[in-house]
N, C-alpha and C positions, 0 to 999 in steps of 0.2 A: 434532570437538565432534558429539556424538550426540544424538537429540533427548531424553533424559532430561538433560543436563547442560542445554542450551538451557532446558528446561521449570525446572530447577533455576535458572539465571541470572534470568529472568524472576520468579520467587517472590521470591529475593531481593532484587533490583533492585527491584522493584514495593513491596516492605514496606520498604527503605531511602528510597524516594522519600517514600512515605507519611509516615516519621519524619521526614525532614527538613522536609517544610511543616509537621508540626505542631510542632516545635520552634523553626522559623521564623515558626510564627503566636503559639506562645505567648511567645515574646521579645517580637515587635512588640505583641502587644496584652494582655500579662501574663492570659492564661488560655488554657485546653485547649480546641481545636476539632479536631473529627476534619476533616481535609482529604480525604478519601475520598470519591469517590460510591458505591462500594459499601460493603458492610457489613462487611466484613473490614478488616484492616489493611493496605491494598493501596492504591498508586496507579498503574494498570496501563499508563499513559502511560509513567512512567519504564521499566517492564520492557519493553515493545513498542520502545521507542525503543533501550534497550539490546541487544538482540536485532537490532533492525537494524542498529546499528553493528557489533556481534560478527560479523553475517553478511556483510556486505559491504563493513566496512574492515578486515579482518584483514590485508590485503595492505600497509596503511599503518602500522602499529605504529611502523613506526622511522620515518617520515616526518610529523612532528608537525605541522606545518604544514597538511598538506592533512587529516588526521586532524581538526584541530582543524573547518576548513572544511566538508568533510562532514557530521562529526557535527553542527554548527550548523544546516545545510542540511536535514539529515533529521527532526530532533527538532524544527524549526522547524514543519517541513510536518505532522508526527502534531501537534503540537499544535493548528495553524491546522485541520487536518481535525476534530479530534475536538472544539473547540470549537464550531465549524459545527455537525455533525449533531445535536451537544447541542441546538445553537439549533433547528436543524431541528425535531426530533423532540418538543422540548420546550415550544419559546416562550418560551425563558428563557435569559438569559445567566449563565455559572457562573463566569466568572473576566473581569477586566477591567484592560488594563492601558492604558486612554484617559488616565491620569496621567503615563503613562511616554513620554518624548522617542522620538520615530521608530516609533510602534508602527503595527500595520495591524488595523481595525477592533477593537481593543481586544483580540484573541486573540492577536498574537504582537507581540513588539518587540524592539529593537536588542539590549538589556540582557539578556533573556533567552535570546536568541539567542546571543549572547556566552556565557554561562553554560552553555548545552546545549553548546556545542564546546568548553570546558572539561572538564565532566563528560563528555563523550564520550572525550579523552585519559586522563583517569584510568581511564573502565571499560578501554579496552583496553590501557593500559601495565602498570596496577597492580591494578585492580579485577578483572579476570578471572583472572589467573593465582594472586592468593591465593584465590580463593572456589572455584575449580577443584580448586587442592591439597586445601582442606579436605574439599571434596565428594567425592573419590578416599579420604578416611580414615574414609568412612563407608563400612559392609559394604553391598555391593551390592542385597540382598533387603530392607535397611531402607530405604533410598534411594529405591528402585523405589515399595515398598508407601507411604511417605511421600507421595511423589509423586504418585501416584494417588489417596490421599486429600485432598490438597489442590486436585488437579485438579476432582475431583468437588462439594468445597466451593466451588470457584471457581465452577463452571458453577449451581450452585443460586444463589448468590449474585448474579450476573449476570442469572437468570430473574426471579428475585425483584424487582433494581433494572431493569432494563427493563419488567417489567409496571408498576412504580409510574410510572416516566415516560411510558409511554404512554396512562398512565390506567385501566388496566382494570378497578382498583378499582371505578370507579363506573359500568361497565357491566356488573357479575356480578350475578346476580340476589342478594337475600338470603337469607340463609341459612332463614329460615322458609318460603320455598317450594318448599324441598329436603324431599321426604320420608324418601328415604333415607337413615338413621341415618350410613352409613358415607360417604356423599356429603355430608352436613351435616357431620360432623366436619372431612373435608378441605376443605371449604369455608371452615368458620370458621378453620381453620390458615392458610390461605391467606389469608384476610383479615387475620389478625393479623400475619402477615409483611410484607405489603404494608402496613398502618398504621405498622408499625416502621419500615419502610425511608423511610416518607415524612415520620415524624415526625423521623428522625436526618437526613434531607436538609436540613428546614426549619433544623435546629439547625447542620449542618455549613456551608450554604451560606445565611445570613442575608441575605446582599446579593444574590440573585441577583434579575435583573432581568427582566419582562415584557417578550418583544420584540416581537411581533404579532400579529394575528388570524390564525388559517388563511383565508388566501383562497379565494374561488369557484372550483370547477372552471372552467378554459377551455374553451371549444368548440374552439377550435384546436389542430390536431396538433403536438404537441411543440415548445410554445409556450415561449419562454426557455433556460432551461438545464433540459429537463427530461430524464429517463432514456431516452425514447425519442431523442431528439435525440443524446444523448451516444452512445448504443449506433449510431446511424445516421453519427456523424461518424467512429466509430472506423473501420466499413469503409470511410469515403471515403478519411479518412489511410491507411490502410492499402495501398490501392490505389493511392492519388497517390505516398505513399512510395516500393512499390515500382519504380513507372512511372518518377518522377525517378531513384532510383540508378540502376535498369538505363541509361537515358541518360547519367548523369553517369560511369558505368563506360564507356562505349561511347565516348563524347568523351574521356576521361583515359588510357584503356587501349587502346583501339582494337579492341575488340571486346565481342560483347555477352555479358553475364553475368548468370545470373539472382540475385535479390535478394531471392526470397522466402522467408517463415519457414516456410510450410506447404507439403504437397503436391500439394494442390488449389488451383490458382489464384494470380495473382499479387497476395499480400497480405503487406505485411510487418506481423508483430504490433508490433515496436516503434516502427515511426512510427503506426500505430492507435490503440496504446497511448497514445502521446506527444499527438497531437491531442486524443483523449477527455480526457485527464488537464489538460493545459493547458487545455483549454476549462472544464474542472470548478472547478477550482482558482482560471485569472484570470478567469473570466465576468465577474464584478462590477468586476474593474479594466481592462475592456476599452478603457475611453476614456481611461484614463490617458496620461502624456505616452511619447513613443516609446521615449525613454532610460530609464525604468522598466518599460516592457516587455521593453526588451533586456536589461537588467541580470538580471531577473528570469528569463526565458526563458533566458539563459547558465547561471544557476545551476542552475535547475531543471533544464534538460536535459543538462546534466553531470553531475549526482548521478545523473539518470534512466537515463542512458546506462552510468555505472561499474554500478550496480548490475543491472541486465541482463545486461551482461557477466559480473559475477560468479555470476549466478542461471544462466544457460545453463549456464556452464563447471561448476558443483556439481549441478546436476540432469542435464544431458546428456551430459555430460564431453565438451563439444566448446567450442571457441574459434570462432566465427561471425566475429570480427572482431578485426583486431590492427596496433594502430596505433605497433607498438616502433621501425617506423623513419619516423615523422612527427616532427620536433620538436615540444619540449614536449607530450611524451606523459606519461601517468602509469600505468605499468603496462602500455601497451600497450592498455589499456580504455578510454582517453579521451584526446583530446588539445586545445590550446588553439584551435588553427582550428576545430576541428568543435564546441566550446561555444559560439564566437562565431556559429556557423553555426544552433545552435539560437535563439542571440537574434534574429538576423535573423529565422528563422522565426518565432519568437512575434509580433514586429513584423507581418511580412507576414501571418499568419493571421488577428489581429484586424483589421488596419488595411485589407487589403484584400481579403482571402478568405471569413473567417467572414459578413460580412453578407450576401452574396449567397446563399452556399450556406444559411445558417439560412433567410434567405426563402423557397428553394427548397423547403426540406424543411418548410415550415412550411405550405406551396400544398398540399400530399398530402392527400387525403380520409384522415379519420380510421379508418375502418374498413381501408383499403386499407393505410394507415401502419404501424398497428400489425399486420395481417398479415404484410407484408412484413418488419418488424423482428423479430417472432418467428420467421419464417422464416428471416432470414439467421442469427438467433444459432443455430438449430437446426444448422444447415451448419457453421457456424465452429465449433462445439462438436466437432461429428464429425470437422471436418478437423483440429482440433489435435489430437483422441485419435490418430488415426490419424498423424499427424505424429510425435507424439511415441513410439508405439509403433515407428514405420520406424526414428526416429533411435536408438532404446533398440538395435534390433537390429541396425543397423547399426554401432553405438559395439561391438555385441557379436563380431560378423562380426571387425571389425579387431583385434579381440584375439583370434581364432582360435576362439572359442564354437560348437558348432554348435547347429542348430535345437533344442529340446528338446521341442518338442510343434506341432501341426498351425497354430496361429496365425502362429508363427516361421516354418514350412517356406512359409505362405500370404506373409508379409512378403517373405523371402527370393526369392521368384519373380516378385512384383509391384514389390518395391522394393530392388531388388539394388544393388550399388555403384555400377554405370555410372548409375543413372538418379537416385541421391541426388547423386553426384558433380556431376550435371549441375544438381538442384534446389540447393544447397550446394556450389558451387564453394570457397569459402574456407572451409568448416569444416577444424577441425585440430582430432584428438582428443589430449586432454589427455595418453595417453602416447606420443604422436608428438611434443610439443614439444620443440625443442632443452634 
């Protein structure tokens, strides 16, 4: 699957999603209503969902049940995130499932999730083969040119929509205040686009509801579920996850084993992202029952670990864990026991660990906390960059490729096979798999 074929599938499924929404609304309300957030005939949530399912679940095309479950989980999370992002930045609700049974916040519901799962099966089993067959019938030059034109138009459309959503049209100076003729013309054109987008949104989503006023800025550092707290929780989770896995390996395997994801320091990126994401996704539900948190943690954790396994194998050409020898595994990427561990971890996190850690973070002085967070971000960006280069070079050395430049020579000297094997003892290159 190439970049262009994925882009092609994104546009096709975004259009088909828009078409399906429009037809469904027309049948139900007996009138045409544009259901896209953008100006063009695209519902990009469908395109994003199809791409995620295509990328992550391609190994499951013969296992319908798991394909259905994971498609439902991935698409539901995407829909939930999109709904809350729009609510956060526009203070409005764009769709509402509150009148459906088993809904959550009105943005997702069981019936919609089941539909997403069914659509995921259709996409991977029949949709992709048919669409890719049509794709390869188009001359290469034509399809590349068309895709780039569509991408540019999409970016312009997204920019105009975002400016409207952020209310920029109300902060721009009036055209009369601009003396330069070219600048005046540009400004008038921009205002015309924003006005058109705004009027189309009003027609397309007349049931949008105002949610809340923006709250006053707090003087407490990283209060609630702020970005600073999420970032610091990532580092705390990455460190604690590495330590926990190291101790677990010592107790079960009988020897110490590095479980770090990066070359500098004891940090497990998988655990750090898990803690950050579960807090971001489930923060408003932290007071729900233990059983609810366990089920949510099990489903989300299993889907997350599966996606991480596919991502690292595709991007780095390396398998960092393999559960093939553990019962009830799925392609060696996840297994039922560890999915339950994710559920228990979600319960333990919100019921035991999160409250004191959150309170401790909020006690950090505002200026010191800001400096600390940005400093850690810069450190981790450099850490991930060096680790990625070292892993790529490690894979190339295994394949017998000699260094091509001074950077690769440096990586060979400072991150040789012995050191990389020590940092990533469980890593298996895909070319080495049986």
